[in-house]
MARLUMNU-737199 format. One record per residue (C-alpha): residue number from 1; residue in three letters; chain; x, y, z. Coordinates in Angstrom, 1 decimal, decimal comma. Layout:
N
  pos  code  unit      xx      yy      zz
  NUM   Ala     A       X       Y       Z
...
END
This chain:
445
  pos  code  unit      xx      yy      zz
    1   Unk     A     9,4   117,7   168,9
    2   Unk     A     7,4   115,0   170,6
    3   Unk     A     7,0   114,7   174,4
    4   Unk     A     9,3   112,5   176,4
    5   Unk     A     7,9   109,5   178,3
    6   Unk     A     8,2   111,3   181,7
    7   Unk     A     6,3   114,3   180,3
    8   Unk     A     3,6   112,1   179,2
    9   Unk     A     3,6   110,1   182,5
   10   Unk     A     2,8   113,3   184,4
   11   Unk     A    -0,5   113,6   182,5
   12   Unk     A    -1,6   110,0   183,0
   13   Unk     A    -3,8   108,9   186,0
   14   Unk     A    -1,0   106,8   187,5
   15   Unk     A    -3,4   104,0   188,6
   16   Unk     A    -1,2   101,2   187,1
   17   Unk     A    -4,5    99,4   186,3
   18   Unk     A    -2,9    97,4   183,5
   19   Unk     A    -6,0    97,8   181,3
   20   Unk     A    -3,9    99,4   178,6
   21   Unk     A    -1,9    96,2   178,2
   22   Unk     A     1,2    97,6   180,0
   23   Unk     A     2,2    96,7   183,6
   24   Unk     A     2,5   100,3   184,7
   25   Unk     A     1,5   103,8   183,6
   26   Unk     A     5,2   104,7   183,2
   27   Unk     A     5,7   101,7   180,8
   28   Unk     A     2,6   102,9   178,9
   29   Unk     A     4,0   106,5   178,8
   30   Unk     A     7,3   105,2   177,4
   31   Unk     A     5,5   103,3   174,7
   32   Unk     A     3,4   106,3   173,8
   33   Unk     A     6,6   108,4   173,5
   34   Unk     A     8,1   105,9   171,1
   35   Unk     A     4,9   105,6   169,0
   36   Unk     A     4,3   102,0   170,1
   37   Unk     A     1,0   102,6   171,9
   38   Unk     A    -2,1   104,7   171,4
   39   Unk     A    -3,6   107,1   174,0
   40   Unk     A    -7,0   105,6   173,4
   41   Unk     A    -5,8   102,4   175,2
   42   Unk     A    -5,9   104,3   178,5
   43   Unk     A    -9,6   104,2   179,8
   44   Unk     A    -9,0   106,6   182,6
   45   Unk     A    -7,1   109,5   181,0
   46   Unk     A    -8,9   112,8   181,7
   47   Unk     A   -10,3   115,0   178,9
   48   Unk     A    -8,0   117,8   180,0
   49   Unk     A    -4,9   115,5   179,8
   50   Unk     A    -6,1   114,0   176,5
   51   Unk     A    -6,4   117,5   175,0
   52   Unk     A    -2,9   118,5   176,3
   53   Unk     A    -1,2   115,3   175,1
   54   Unk     A    -2,8   115,3   171,7
   55   Unk     A    -2,0   118,9   171,1
   56   Unk     A     1,6   118,6   172,3
   57   Unk     A     2,2   115,4   170,4
   58   Unk     A     0,6   116,6   167,1
   59   Unk     A     3,1   117,0   164,2
   60   Unk     A     4,3   120,6   163,7
   61   Unk     A     2,6   120,6   160,3
   62   Unk     A    -1,0   119,5   160,0
   63   Unk     A    -1,9   116,6   157,7
   64   Unk     A    -4,7   117,1   155,2
   65   Unk     A    -6,3   114,7   152,8
   66   Unk     A    -7,8   115,7   149,4
   67   Unk     A   -10,0   113,5   147,2
   68   Unk     A   -11,7   110,2   147,9
   69   Unk     A   -11,1   106,5   147,1
   70   Unk     A    -8,3   105,9   144,5
   71   Unk     A    -8,0   109,7   144,0
   72   Unk     A    -7,3   110,3   147,6
   73   Unk     A    -3,8   111,6   148,6
   74   Unk     A    -2,4   113,2   151,8
   75   Unk     A     0,0   116,1   152,2
   76   Unk     A     1,6   117,7   155,3
   77   Unk     A     2,5   115,9   158,5
   78   Unk     A     6,1   117,0   158,2
   79   Unk     A     8,4   117,0   161,2
   80   Unk     A    11,8   118,0   159,9
   81   Unk     A    13,4   120,6   157,7
   82   Unk     A    16,0   118,3   156,2
   83   Unk     A    15,4   114,7   155,1
   84   Unk     A    18,6   113,4   156,5
   85   Unk     A    17,3   114,3   160,0
   86   Unk     A    14,6   111,8   159,6
   87   Unk     A    12,5   111,7   156,4
   88   Unk     A     9,8   113,7   154,7
   89   Unk     A     6,4   112,1   155,3
   90   Unk     A     4,0   112,9   152,4
   91   Unk     A     5,0   113,7   148,8
   92   Unk     A     4,2   117,0   147,2
   93   Unk     A     0,9   116,9   145,3
   94   Unk     A     1,3   117,9   141,6
   95   Unk     A    -1,7   119,5   140,0
   96   Unk     A    -2,1   120,2   136,2
   97   Unk     A    -4,1   123,3   135,5
   98   Unk     A    -6,9   123,7   133,0
   99   Unk     A    -8,9   126,9   132,4
  100   Unk     A   -12,7   127,2   132,0
  101   Unk     A   -12,0   129,5   129,0
  102   Unk     A   -10,5   126,7   127,0
  103   Unk     A   -13,9   125,0   126,2
  104   Unk     A   -15,2   121,6   127,1
  105   Unk     A   -13,5   119,6   124,3
  106   Unk     A   -10,1   121,2   124,9
  107   Unk     A   -10,4   120,5   128,6
  108   Unk     A   -11,3   116,9   128,1
  109   Unk     A    -8,4   116,5   125,7
  110   Unk     A    -5,9   117,9   128,2
  111   Unk     A    -7,4   115,8   131,0
  112   Unk     A    -6,9   112,7   128,9
  113   Unk     A    -3,3   113,7   128,5
  114   Unk     A    -3,1   114,1   132,3
  115   Unk     A    -4,6   110,6   132,8
  116   Unk     A    -1,6   109,2   130,8
  117   Unk     A     0,9   110,7   133,2
  118   Unk     A     1,9   107,4   134,8
  119   Unk     A     5,6   106,6   135,2
  120   Unk     A     7,3   103,4   136,4
  121   Unk     A    10,2   104,5   138,5
  122   Unk     A    12,3   101,7   140,1
  123   Unk     A     9,3    99,5   140,1
  124   Unk     A     6,9   102,1   141,6
  125   Unk     A     4,1   103,7   139,6
  126   Unk     A     4,3   107,5   140,0
  127   Unk     A     1,6   110,0   138,9
  128   Unk     A     0,3   113,5   139,3
  129   Unk     A    -2,4   114,0   141,9
  130   Unk     A    -4,8   116,8   140,8
  131   Unk     A    -6,5   118,6   138,0
  132   Unk     A    -6,8   122,3   138,9
  133   Unk     A    -9,8   124,0   137,2
  134   Unk     A    -9,1   127,8   137,0
  135   Unk     A   -12,0   130,2   136,8
  136   Unk     A   -10,4   132,5   134,3
  137   Unk     A   -13,7   133,5   132,8
  138   Unk     A   -15,3   134,8   136,1
  139   Unk     A   -18,5   133,1   134,9
  140   Unk     A   -20,2   130,6   137,2
  141   Unk     A   -21,8   128,6   134,3
  142   Unk     A   -18,5   128,2   132,4
  143   Unk     A   -16,7   127,2   135,5
  144   Unk     A   -19,3   124,5   136,4
  145   Unk     A   -19,2   123,1   132,9
  146   Unk     A   -15,4   122,9   133,1
  147   Unk     A   -15,6   121,2   136,5
  148   Unk     A   -18,2   118,7   135,1
  149   Unk     A   -15,9   117,9   132,1
  150   Unk     A   -13,0   117,3   134,5
  151   Unk     A   -15,1   115,2   136,9
  152   Unk     A   -16,3   113,0   134,0
  153   Unk     A   -12,9   112,3   132,4
  154   Unk     A   -10,3   112,7   135,1
  155   Unk     A    -8,6   109,9   137,1
  156   Unk     A    -7,4   112,4   139,7
  157   Unk     A    -8,8   114,7   142,4
  158   Unk     A    -9,9   118,2   141,6
  159   Unk     A    -8,8   121,6   142,8
  160   Unk     A   -11,3   124,5   142,3
  161   Unk     A    -9,4   127,7   141,6
  162   Unk     A   -11,7   130,7   142,2
  163   Unk     A   -11,9   133,6   144,7
  164   Unk     A   -15,6   134,2   144,0
  165   Unk     A   -17,7   132,5   146,7
  166   Unk     A   -20,8   132,4   144,5
  167   Unk     A   -18,9   130,6   141,8
  168   Unk     A   -17,3   128,2   144,3
  169   Unk     A   -20,7   127,4   145,8
  170   Unk     A   -22,0   126,4   142,3
  171   Unk     A   -19,0   124,2   141,6
  172   Unk     A   -19,2   122,5   145,0
  173   Unk     A   -22,8   121,5   144,2
  174   Unk     A   -21,3   119,4   141,4
  175   Unk     A   -18,2   117,9   143,0
  176   Unk     A   -18,3   118,3   146,8
  177   Unk     A   -18,7   114,5   147,3
  178   Unk     A   -15,3   114,1   145,6
  179   Unk     A   -13,7   116,2   148,3
  180   Unk     A   -11,9   118,7   146,1
  181   Unk     A    -9,5   121,4   147,2
  182   Unk     A   -11,2   124,8   147,4
  183   Unk     A    -8,8   127,7   146,6
  184   Unk     A    -8,8   130,5   147,7
  185   Unk     A    -9,9   132,2   150,9
  186   Unk     A    -8,6   135,8   150,9
  187   Unk     A    -8,8   138,9   153,1
  188   Unk     A   -12,0   139,8   151,2
  189   Unk     A   -13,9   136,6   151,2
  190   Unk     A   -12,5   134,3   154,0
  191   Unk     A   -15,7   134,2   156,0
  192   Unk     A   -17,9   133,0   153,2
  193   Unk     A   -15,3   130,6   151,8
  194   Unk     A   -14,7   129,1   155,2
  195   Unk     A   -18,4   128,5   155,6
  196   Unk     A   -18,5   126,8   152,2
  197   Unk     A   -15,5   124,6   153,1
  198   Unk     A   -17,0   123,7   156,5
  199   Unk     A   -20,4   122,8   154,9
  200   Unk     A   -18,8   120,6   152,2
  201   Unk     A   -16,0   119,3   154,5
  202   Unk     A   -13,3   120,1   151,9
  203   Unk     A    -9,7   121,4   152,3
  204   Unk     A    -9,6   125,2   152,0
  205   Unk     A    -6,7   127,0   150,4
  206   Unk     A    -5,8   130,3   152,1
  207   Unk     A    -4,1   133,1   150,1
  208   Unk     A    -2,4   136,0   151,8
  209   Unk     A    -0,6   139,0   150,4
  210   Unk     A     2,6   138,2   152,2
  211   Unk     A     3,8   135,9   155,1
  212   Unk     A     2,6   138,1   157,9
  213   Unk     A    -0,8   138,7   156,3
  214   Unk     A    -1,2   135,0   155,7
  215   Unk     A    -0,5   134,2   159,3
  216   Unk     A    -3,1   136,7   160,4
  217   Unk     A    -5,7   135,4   157,9
  218   Unk     A    -5,1   131,8   159,0
  219   Unk     A    -5,7   132,8   162,6
  220   Unk     A    -9,0   134,4   161,7
  221   Unk     A   -10,1   131,2   159,9
  222   Unk     A    -9,0   129,1   162,9
  223   Unk     A   -11,2   131,3   165,1
  224   Unk     A   -14,1   130,4   162,8
  225   Unk     A   -13,4   126,8   163,7
  226   Unk     A   -11,8   125,4   160,6
  227   Unk     A    -8,3   123,9   160,3
  228   Unk     A    -8,3   121,8   157,2
  229   Unk     A    -6,2   124,2   155,3
  230   Unk     A    -3,3   124,7   152,8
  231   Unk     A    -1,6   128,1   152,7
  232   Unk     A    -0,2   130,4   150,1
  233   Unk     A     1,6   133,7   150,7
  234   Unk     A     0,6   134,9   147,3
  235   Unk     A     4,2   135,2   146,0
  236   Unk     A     4,8   134,1   142,4
  237   Unk     A     8,4   135,2   141,9
  238   Unk     A    10,8   132,3   142,4
  239   Unk     A    13,1   134,0   144,9
  240   Unk     A    10,2   135,2   147,1
  241   Unk     A     8,4   131,9   147,0
  242   Unk     A    11,6   130,1   148,1
  243   Unk     A    12,0   132,6   151,0
  244   Unk     A     8,4   132,2   152,0
  245   Unk     A     8,4   128,4   151,8
  246   Unk     A    11,5   128,2   153,9
  247   Unk     A    10,0   130,5   156,6
  248   Unk     A     6,8   128,6   156,6
  249   Unk     A     8,6   125,3   157,3
  250   Unk     A    10,9   126,9   160,0
  251   Unk     A     8,0   128,5   161,8
  252   Unk     A     5,9   125,4   161,6
  253   Unk     A     8,7   123,4   163,3
  254   Unk     A     8,7   126,1   166,0
  255   Unk     A     5,0   125,3   166,5
  256   Unk     A     3,7   128,5   165,1
  257   Unk     A     0,2   127,0   164,5
  258   Unk     A    -0,9   129,7   162,0
  259   Unk     A     1,8   128,5   159,6
  260   Unk     A     1,7   124,8   160,5
  261   Unk     A    -0,1   123,8   157,2
  262   Unk     A     1,1   122,4   153,8
  263   Unk     A     2,0   125,2   151,4
  264   Unk     A     0,3   125,8   148,1
  265   Unk     A     2,3   127,2   145,1
  266   Unk     A     1,7   128,0   141,5
  267   Unk     A     4,1   127,8   138,6
  268   Unk     A     3,4   130,8   136,3
  269   Unk     A     6,4   131,0   133,9
  270   Unk     A     5,5   130,4   130,2
  271   Unk     A     8,9   129,1   129,3
  272   Unk     A     8,8   125,3   129,8
  273   Unk     A    12,5   125,0   131,0
  274   Unk     A    12,0   127,8   133,6
  275   Unk     A     8,7   126,3   134,6
  276   Unk     A    10,3   123,0   135,4
  277   Unk     A    13,2   124,7   137,2
  278   Unk     A    10,7   126,7   139,3
  279   Unk     A     8,6   123,6   140,1
  280   Unk     A    11,8   121,7   141,1
  281   Unk     A    12,7   124,4   143,6
  282   Unk     A     9,2   124,3   145,1
  283   Unk     A     9,3   120,5   145,5
  284   Unk     A    12,6   120,8   147,2
  285   Unk     A    11,6   123,7   149,4
  286   Unk     A     8,9   122,7   150,7
  287   Unk     A     5,6   122,8   148,7
  288   Unk     A     2,7   120,7   149,7
  289   Unk     A     1,0   121,3   146,3
  290   Unk     A     2,3   122,8   143,1
  291   Unk     A     0,0   123,8   140,2
  292   Unk     A     1,8   123,2   136,9
  293   Unk     A     0,5   124,5   133,6
  294   Unk     A     1,7   121,7   131,2
  295   Unk     A     0,8   118,0   130,8
  296   Unk     A     3,8   117,4   128,6
  297   Unk     A     5,4   114,1   129,9
  298   Unk     A     8,9   115,5   129,1
  299   Unk     A     8,2   118,3   131,7
  300   Unk     A     6,4   116,2   134,3
  301   Unk     A     8,8   113,2   134,4
  302   Unk     A    11,8   115,2   135,8
  303   Unk     A     9,4   116,5   138,5
  304   Unk     A     8,1   113,1   139,3
  305   Unk     A    11,7   111,7   139,5
  306   Unk     A    12,9   114,6   141,7
  307   Unk     A     9,9   114,2   144,0
  308   Unk     A    10,5   110,4   144,4
  309   Unk     A    14,2   111,0   145,2
  310   Unk     A    13,4   113,6   147,9
  311   Unk     A    10,5   111,8   149,5
  312   Unk     A    12,0   108,3   149,8
  313   Unk     A    13,3   107,4   153,3
  314   Unk     A    17,1   108,0   153,2
  315   Unk     A    17,5   105,4   155,9
  316   Unk     A    15,6   102,7   154,0
  317   Unk     A    16,8   101,6   150,6
  318   Unk     A    14,3   101,3   147,8
  319   Unk     A    13,6    97,6   147,3
  320   Unk     A    11,8    95,5   144,7
  321   Unk     A     9,4    92,7   145,6
  322   Unk     A    11,2    89,5   146,4
  323   Unk     A     9,3    87,3   143,8
  324   Unk     A    10,0    85,8   140,4
  325   Unk     A    10,6    88,5   137,8
  326   Unk     A    10,6    87,6   134,1
  327   Unk     A    12,8    89,2   131,5
  328   Unk     A    11,3    88,9   128,0
  329   Unk     A     9,3    85,7   127,5
  330   Unk     A    11,4    83,0   129,3
  331   Unk     A    10,8    79,3   128,8
  332   Unk     A    12,0    76,1   130,4
  333   Unk     A    15,5    76,5   129,0
  334   Unk     A    16,0    80,1   130,3
  335   Unk     A    18,6    80,8   132,9
  336   Unk     A    17,7    81,7   136,5
  337   Unk     A    19,6    84,6   138,1
  338   Unk     A    20,0    85,2   141,8
  339   Unk     A    20,5    88,7   143,1
  340   Unk     A    19,3    90,9   146,0
  341   Unk     A    16,1    93,1   146,2
  342   Unk     A    18,0    96,4   146,2
  343   Unk     A    16,3    98,2   143,4
  344   Unk     A    19,5    99,6   141,8
  345   Unk     A    21,1    96,1   141,8
  346   Unk     A    17,9    94,5   140,4
  347   Unk     A    17,4    97,0   137,6
  348   Unk     A    21,1    96,8   136,6
  349   Unk     A    20,8    93,0   136,3
  350   Unk     A    17,5    93,3   134,4
  351   Unk     A    18,8    95,9   132,0
  352   Unk     A    22,0    93,9   131,2
  353   Unk     A    20,0    90,7   130,5
  354   Unk     A    17,9    92,7   128,1
  355   Unk     A    21,0    94,2   126,6
  356   Unk     A    22,2    90,6   125,9
  357   Unk     A    18,9    90,1   124,0
  358   Unk     A    18,3    87,1   126,3
  359   Unk     A    15,4    85,9   128,4
  360   Unk     A    15,5    84,7   131,9
  361   Unk     A    14,1    84,5   135,4
  362   Unk     A    15,4    86,9   138,1
  363   Unk     A    14,9    85,9   141,8
  364   Unk     A    15,8    88,9   144,1
  365   Unk     A    16,3    87,5   147,6
  366   Unk     A    14,9    89,7   150,3
  367   Unk     A    18,0    91,3   151,9
  368   Unk     A    16,2    94,3   153,4
  369   Unk     A    17,0    96,3   150,2
  370   Unk     A    20,8    96,0   150,4
  371   Unk     A    23,2    95,4   147,6
  372   Unk     A    25,0    92,1   147,0
  373   Unk     A    28,2    92,6   148,9
  374   Unk     A    26,5    94,5   151,7
  375   Unk     A    23,9    91,8   152,1
  376   Unk     A    26,6    89,1   152,1
  377   Unk     A    28,8    91,0   154,7
  378   Unk     A    25,8    91,5   157,0
  379   Unk     A    24,6    87,9   156,8
  380   Unk     A    21,4    88,7   154,8
  381   Unk     A    22,6    86,8   151,7
  382   Unk     A    23,3    83,2   152,7
  383   Unk     A    23,0    79,8   151,2
  384   Unk     A    20,1    79,1   153,5
  385   Unk     A    18,0    82,2   152,6
  386   Unk     A    18,7    81,7   148,9
  387   Unk     A    17,4    78,2   149,2
  388   Unk     A    14,4    79,4   151,1
  389   Unk     A    13,6    81,8   148,3
  390   Unk     A    14,0    79,1   145,7
  391   Unk     A    11,7    76,8   147,6
  392   Unk     A     9,0    79,4   148,5
  393   Unk     A     8,8    80,8   144,9
  394   Unk     A     9,0    77,4   143,2
  395   Unk     A    11,1    79,0   140,5
  396   Unk     A    13,0    75,8   139,6
  397   Unk     A     9,6    74,2   138,6
  398   Unk     A     9,6    76,7   135,7
  399   Unk     A    12,7    75,3   134,1
  400   Unk     A    13,9    71,9   133,0
  401   Unk     A    17,5    72,3   134,2
  402   Unk     A    19,2    72,4   137,6
  403   Unk     A    21,3    75,5   137,3
  404   Unk     A    21,3    78,9   138,9
  405   Unk     A    23,6    81,9   138,3
  406   Unk     A    24,8    83,8   141,3
  407   Unk     A    26,8    87,1   141,4
  408   Unk     A    30,5    86,8   141,0
  409   Unk     A    31,1    89,0   144,0
  410   Unk     A    29,7    86,2   146,3
  411   Unk     A    31,4    83,2   144,6
  412   Unk     A    32,4    82,1   148,1
  413   Unk     A    28,8    81,0   148,6
  414   Unk     A    28,9    78,5   145,7
  415   Unk     A    30,2    75,4   147,5
  416   Unk     A    27,8    75,5   150,5
  417   Unk     A    24,9    76,7   148,2
  418   Unk     A    25,4    73,6   146,0
  419   Unk     A    25,2    71,4   149,1
  420   Unk     A    22,1    73,1   150,5
  421   Unk     A    20,2    73,3   147,2
  422   Unk     A    21,4    70,2   145,3
  423   Unk     A    21,7    72,5   142,2
  424   Unk     A    24,6    73,3   139,9
  425   Unk     A    25,9    76,7   140,9
  426   Unk     A    27,2    78,9   138,1
  427   Unk     A    29,3    81,9   139,2
  428   Unk     A    28,4    84,9   137,1
  429   Unk     A    30,5    88,1   136,5
  430   Unk     A    31,2    90,4   139,4
  431   Unk     A    29,4    93,2   137,6
  432   Unk     A    26,1    92,8   135,8
  433   Unk     A    27,6    94,6   132,7
  434   Unk     A    29,5    91,3   132,1
  435   Unk     A    26,3    89,3   131,7
  436   Unk     A    26,0    89,6   127,9
  437   Unk     A    29,5    88,1   127,4
  438   Unk     A    28,9    85,5   130,2
  439   Unk     A    25,6    84,3   128,7
  440   Unk     A    27,2    84,1   125,2
  441   Unk     A    30,2    82,1   126,4
  442   Unk     A    28,9    79,9   129,2
  443   Unk     A    25,2    79,4   129,2
  444   Unk     A    24,1    76,1   127,7
  445   Unk     A    21,1    74,9   129,7
END
């Protein structure tokens, strides 16, 4: 848990100099505690106090970043065990594995399949994050060729899967600038692998033989001065992975620093149904990265959807952009539909217009992602803000009529909305499923 304002205040210089932008050190401390200020704003905080405050206020689980540029993604930084307590911060990274024994052509073919794993879920493009290159051959040259093939054809970051430091060093010469994940440091090689990771400034995967051994191994690597880590207990059986993952999260939240890192897991079952089931458990409890064997969209889509559901903020509804959305290829005679920007509402309306084989313009008013009746009851869907959306988007310039269709559930708005906008207000059905019949019977622009 974070420090309270009074605990932070005790560490501050108490000069009330106002140079931080706050009238007193206490006010600054309260702002720090609530996340509304940065410690760097205080010019007089001592190094000792800075170290104590940064250490105490750091999240229980470290945040690590893999890849660069568009390939970059972040994992870790978690602060709770259950998403209803607050939210989960950074989505589980999904890696698709290839083996250096497959041959360059087969690797490139699979990577091309991985590149196509892009899914539109409630208006958000979701994808996998890594291609994991597995050194099954034990041969450095084959591994390097495989890494080159992935680097040339992949849209995503790379994970280097080898426990041979000599092989890892050769591979890093090819791709270190891309900031891959290097896996794994073990009891036998951790000193050399840590030096390689430090030299290339890449995230290092640490693999123990069980939870206790992993904790001891991480402490040794921390003593070598490296903390950009992901951790793996080495378990591969579903029940043991679940138990280990749960303990890692619990101990991290108790500030056991040797276990305060994102967890790395591998799906090893050859049966596709069981593999998806295993990966689903790992995403739910509490993997930072999962390595998955298949690039089949039918297997990846359920995982992507589950991940999105778990890692959305339960206190913040998923919303679509409050702009003009076109259904089909609308023209100047097409209807204009008003709704809210709650994603479920929007996609129901869009789907039912498509089901009617109609075209049209949808204008989702920004209601903070709430549904039609909720937005109306809370004062977020009013004639005034509907008119503001109409004016700011210029949607009526796209059509040669003066009609808009509003949801039947807020028919009470129609009179005032007509006065405010000067438009003809058509009251649609209460449920969007009634739109096909409504359009057939009443729309005549």
